N, C-alpha and C positions, 0 to 999 in steps of 0.2 A: 226571506228565510222561512222554511217550514216550521210551524209550531211544534212539530213532533221531532225535530232535529235532535233535541236533547236525548230522547229515547234512542234513536238510531246511532247516535255518537257513542252511547254507553252500553251497547248490547253485550259487550264482553263482561260487564258487571251483573248481567241478568242472572237470577238465581231463584230457588224456591226452597221450601222446607220439606221435610219428610212427609208431613201430612199433606202438603201441597201436591207432592208427586203422586201420592195415593189418590187424592181427590181428582186431579187432572186425568190420570189413567182411567179412573172409573167413569168420569163424565164423558170422556171422548172414546171410551172402549179401546184403549191402546194396550198393546202387548209390552214386552220388556224392551223399551227404547229409552233413550235419553230425553226425558220430558222437556228439559230446559232447551236442548238443541232443537227439538220439534218446534217449541214456541218461537225460538230465534228465527228459524226458517220461515215460519208463518209471518212473522213481523216484517222481514225483509222482502217478502214477495212483492212483485210489482203491483199486484191487484189487492193488496192489503190496505184497508182503510183504518187510519189511526186517528182517534179523537181523545182529547183530554177533557175529562169532566171531574171537577173537584180535585181530589188527590190521586186519581187513578187514570191510567191510559187504558183505552178500550181498542183492541186491535182485532179487526174483523176481516175474515177472508172466507169466501163461500158461506157456509153455514156455521163456522166456528168463530167464537169470540174469546180472546185471551185478555184477562184483566191483570194489569201490572201496576204496583204502587209506584208513583212517580218519584217519591223521595228515596226509597230504599232499593228500587228496581227489583223487587220481589214479585215473582209471578204468584198472584193470589189464587186464581182459579182459571179454568178454561171450560167452556161448555158449548154445546150445539144450540143454535138459535131455534126456537120453536115456531 
């Protein structure tokens, strides 16, 4: 069983805060889109790498990393790797 199965099985519960939406849009230079749906699509992509470190999931695809709290399933932030 994949260690990240818990995240994938509960993607419908994925959410963020108003400040999280602003932060993610700024960090990724996104227009008016559904940020949570954007993050969901990234997480389920075949080439997404998911790692759990401490209390967070780190989901990486291409040069984008989405950080999700593993307990609350809150998208904390997303950013481009440098």
